[in-house]
C-alpha positions in Angstrom: 128.1 85.0 106.1 129.1 86.7 102.7 130.7 85.2 99.9 131.6 87.6 96.7 131.1 84.7 94.6 131.0 80.8 94.3 135.0 80.6 94.1 135.8 83.1 96.8 136.4 82.4 100.9 133.3 82.8 103.0 133.8 86.3 105.3 132.0 86.9 108.2 130.4 90.5 108.6 127.6 91.6 111.0 124.3 91.8 108.8 120.9 93.4 109.2 118.6 90.6 108.0 114.7 91.3 107.1 111.9 89.2 106.3 110.0 90.0 103.0 106.3 89.0 103.6 103.1 89.2 101.4 100.1 90.7 102.2 99.0 87.7 104.3 102.2 88.2 106.4 103.9 84.9 104.9 107.7 85.2 104.3 108.5 85.1 100.8 112.2 86.2 101.0 115.1 87.6 103.0 116.8 90.8 102.6 120.7 91.1 103.8 122.6 94.1 104.6 126.2 93.5 105.6 127.5 96.2 108.1 130.9 97.6 108.8 131.5 97.1 112.4 133.9 99.9 112.5 131.6 102.3 111.1 128.0 103.2 111.1 127.5 102.4 107.5 127.5 99.5 105.1 130.3 96.8 104.8 133.0 97.8 102.3 132.2 95.1 100.1 131.1 94.6 96.0 127.4 93.7 97.0 126.4 94.9 100.5 123.2 94.3 100.0 121.3 91.0 98.7 117.9 89.9 98.4 116.3 86.3 97.8 113.0 84.7 97.2 109.8 85.9 95.9 110.0 90.1 96.0 107.9 91.3 93.6 104.6 92.9 95.2 105.9 91.8 98.4 107.9 94.1 101.1 109.6 94.5 104.3 106.7 95.6 106.6 107.0 98.1 109.5 103.9 98.2 111.4 100.5 96.4 110.5 98.8 97.5 107.0 95.9 99.9 107.6 94.1 102.4 105.6 97.0 104.9 105.7 100.7 103.8 104.8 103.9 104.6 103.1 105.8 102.6 100.7 109.3 103.1 99.9 112.5 101.7 98.0 115.1 100.8 100.7 114.9 99.8 104.6 117.2 102.3 105.4 115.1 105.1 103.8 111.9 103.8 105.2 113.4 103.3 108.8 114.6 107.1 108.5 111.2 108.6 108.0 110.2 106.4 110.6 111.9 108.1 113.1 109.4 110.8 112.6 106.6 109.2 111.9 106.8 106.1 114.3 103.2 105.1 114.3 102.7 105.2 110.4 102.4 101.6 108.8 105.5 101.4 106.3 107.0 99.0 103.8 110.2 98.8 102.0 110.0 97.2 98.5 113.7 96.6 98.0 114.1 98.7 95.0 112.3 101.1 92.5 111.1 98.7 90.3 109.6 96.6 93.2 108.3 99.7 94.5 106.4 100.4 91.2 105.0 96.9 91.7 104.0 96.6 95.4 100.5 95.4 96.1 98.0 97.0 97.9 96.1 95.7 101.1 92.4 95.8 100.6 92.2 98.6 103.6 94.5 101.1 102.1 93.0 104.5 101.3 96.0 106.9 101.4 99.3 105.8 100.3 102.5 108.2 101.0 105.2 107.4 98.1 108.7 107.9 99.8 110.4 108.1 96.8 114.2 108.6 96.0 115.6 111.8 94.4 116.9 109.8 91.2 115.2 108.9 87.8 114.3 105.3 89.3 112.3 107.0 91.7 110.7 109.3 89.6 109.5 106.1 87.5 108.6 104.2 90.5 106.7 107.2 91.7 104.7 107.6 88.8 103.8 104.0 88.3 102.7 103.6 91.7 100.5 107.1 91.5 98.7 105.7 88.5 98.1 102.6 90.0 96.8 103.8 93.5 94.5 106.2 91.7 92.9 103.3 89.4 92.4 101.4 92.6 90.6 104.0 94.3 93.7 105.2 96.9 94.8 108.8 97.3 98.6 108.9 96.6 100.7 111.5 98.1 104.5 112.0 97.3 107.1 112.6 100.0 110.3 113.5 98.7 113.4 114.0 100.3 115.8 117.1 100.3 119.0 115.1 99.3 119.1 111.5 97.4 116.8 109.7 100.1 115.3 110.1 103.7 118.6 108.3 105.1 120.7 110.8 103.5 118.6 113.4 105.0 118.5 111.9 108.3 122.6 111.3 108.2 123.3 114.9 106.6 120.6 116.9 108.1 119.7 115.4 111.2 116.4 114.8 112.8 114.9 117.8 113.1 115.1 118.7 109.7 113.8 115.3 108.8 110.9 116.1 111.3 110.1 119.3 109.4 110.6 117.7 106.1 107.8 115.4 107.0 105.6 117.6 108.6 105.3 119.6 105.4 104.3 116.8 103.2 102.0 114.7 105.3 98.4 115.6 105.4 97.7 117.6 108.5 95.3 114.8 110.0 98.3 112.3 109.5 100.8 114.3 111.2 98.5 114.7 114.1 97.9 111.0 114.0 101.3 109.4 113.5 103.7 111.7 114.9 104.4 112.8 118.5 104.4 116.5 117.2 100.7 116.8 118.0 100.2 119.1 121.0 
């Protein structure tokens, strides 16, 4: 259900709903993205994305935390990159501000920062690099060709995204986390 404001009638839209969890796997919030059933895109409404709960430091997680993982802003961005790095644990922090403040698992040794190509993404990248380095975690930035990796996937295609990832990820991680290793 979607309601633009408290005075508007409730509308029904399909939605992608994701749990926001802390480092122990406890659900701390939820994120909703309403979808347009006629197109492969977000619903044509004022706020197609909404999150609630305890979000700061927490994230939507894909895979189990390990010594190597990737962290990005949006769910679509992270899931797009996961198309070519399917075995790498990833998390979506839901905004640039939340990405900059994401909490690190104790096991983390290398963090891929999946940045959006905008000023907010630059700020999140810089903050996360500083925090990771202070914690003894190697930080590697992965940058899209366009605005974000979802835009790259949709506009440039899977093969282009695969090449982008292959060129920016450490060679040992390409072999470990993709199906490209021969």
